[in-house]
C-alpha positions as CSV (number, residue, x, y, z in Angstrom):
1,M,0.0,0.0,0.0
2,P,1.5,3.4,-0.9
3,L,2.6,5.7,1.8
4,Y,2.5,9.5,1.6
5,V,3.5,12.3,3.9
6,A,1.8,15.6,3.3
7,D,2.9,19.2,4.0
8,T,0.7,21.7,5.6
9,H,-0.5,23.5,2.5
10,S,-1.4,20.4,0.6
11,I,-3.6,19.2,3.4
12,I,-5.5,22.5,3.5
13,W,-5.8,22.7,-0.2
14,Y,-7.1,19.1,-0.5
15,F,-9.7,19.4,2.3
16,Y,-10.9,22.8,1.0
17,D,-10.7,21.9,-2.7
18,V,-8.3,24.8,-3.5
19,P,-7.4,24.6,-7.2
20,R,-3.7,25.1,-6.5
21,L,-3.4,21.4,-5.6
22,G,-1.5,19.5,-8.2
23,A,-3.2,16.6,-10.1
24,A,-0.8,14.0,-8.7
25,A,-1.3,15.3,-5.2
26,E,-5.0,15.2,-5.6
27,R,-4.8,11.6,-6.8
28,A,-2.7,10.6,-3.8
29,F,-5.2,12.1,-1.4
30,D,-8.0,10.4,-3.3
31,Q,-6.2,7.1,-2.9
32,V,-6.0,7.7,0.9
33,D,-9.7,8.5,1.1
34,A,-10.5,5.3,-0.9
35,G,-8.5,3.2,1.5
36,E,-5.8,2.4,-1.1
37,A,-2.9,4.4,0.6
38,T,-1.9,5.8,3.9
39,L,-1.2,9.4,4.7
40,I,1.3,10.2,7.4
41,V,1.0,13.6,9.0
42,P,4.0,14.9,10.9
43,T,3.2,16.5,14.2
44,I,5.0,19.7,12.9
45,V,2.3,19.9,10.3
46,M,-0.4,19.8,13.0
47,A,1.4,22.6,14.7
48,E,1.6,24.6,11.5
49,L,-2.1,24.2,11.0
50,I,-2.8,25.6,14.4
51,F,-0.5,28.6,13.7
52,M,-2.1,29.2,10.3
53,A,-5.6,29.1,11.8
54,Q,-4.6,31.5,14.6
55,A,-2.9,33.9,12.3
56,G,-6.0,34.0,10.0
57,R,-3.9,33.5,6.9
58,F,-6.3,31.0,5.6
59,Q,-9.9,30.6,6.8
60,F,-10.6,26.9,7.6
61,D,-12.2,24.9,10.3
62,L,-9.2,23.6,12.3
63,D,-11.4,21.2,14.4
64,A,-12.8,19.6,11.2
65,V,-9.4,19.1,9.7
66,F,-8.0,17.7,13.0
67,D,-11.0,15.4,13.3
68,A,-10.5,14.1,9.7
69,L,-6.8,13.6,10.3
70,T,-7.0,11.9,13.7
71,N,-10.1,9.8,13.0
72,G,-9.7,8.8,9.4
73,D,-8.8,5.1,8.9
74,N,-5.9,5.8,6.5
75,Y,-4.4,8.8,8.3
76,A,-1.6,8.4,10.8
77,I,0.0,11.1,13.0
78,A,3.8,10.8,13.1
79,P,5.6,12.1,16.1
80,F,8.9,13.8,15.9
81,N,11.4,11.3,17.2
82,L,15.1,10.6,17.6
83,A,15.4,8.7,14.3
84,I,13.9,11.7,12.4
85,A,16.1,14.1,14.4
86,H,19.2,12.2,13.3
87,R,18.1,12.5,9.6
88,L,18.0,16.3,10.0
89,R,21.8,16.3,10.1
90,Q,22.0,14.6,6.7
91,V,19.4,16.6,4.8
92,T,21.1,19.9,4.7
93,A,19.8,20.8,1.2
94,I,16.5,21.9,2.8
95,P,17.4,24.9,4.9
96,E,14.0,25.7,6.6
97,M,13.6,23.7,9.8
98,H,9.9,22.8,9.5
99,D,10.3,21.7,5.8
100,R,13.3,19.6,6.7
101,I,11.4,17.9,9.5
102,I,8.6,17.1,7.1
103,A,11.0,15.8,4.5
104,C,12.9,13.7,7.0
105,T,9.6,12.2,8.2
106,A,8.9,11.1,4.7
107,L,12.4,9.6,4.4
108,H,12.0,7.8,7.8
109,Y,8.8,6.1,6.7
110,G,9.9,5.5,3.1
111,A,7.0,7.6,1.9
112,R,6.6,10.1,-1.0
113,L,6.1,13.7,0.1
114,I,3.1,15.6,-1.2
115,T,4.5,19.2,-1.6
116,R,4.6,22.1,-4.0
117,D,7.6,23.6,-2.1
118,P,10.2,24.4,-4.7
119,E,13.2,24.1,-2.3
120,I,12.2,20.7,-1.2
121,Q,11.6,19.6,-4.8
122,R,14.9,21.0,-5.9
123,S,16.8,19.4,-3.1
124,S,16.1,15.8,-4.4
125,A,16.5,14.7,-0.8
126,V,13.1,13.0,-0.9
127,E,10.7,11.8,-3.6
128,T,8.0,14.4,-4.1
129,I,4.7,14.5,-5.9
130,W,2.6,17.4,-6.9
């Protein structure tokens, strides 16, 4: 079964049907919803969702998103752990800390990363889809 890790924007864009979501990213989320794949959500993404909601940068129902992510059969919340922390030292091509943690989470689980972030895509540190 395919494994995916999603960054913060891709989750919001999928749940709220924002047209910026890439076709391959949408297919991956659809696979998850159909029970054909698993989506791993790093805890740092959960924290970023809280900060985005509180800052009002994007209007969305945080409780509804959290409910879907924590109660969906094919969603898993991945804690930041020592194994992922060790990978941070190796993935220096991604300078932003949160993005690096998300990418390292994907590497740790052997998952493809759903992201539009150009720095992550250029780094080739992790397989990305969009």
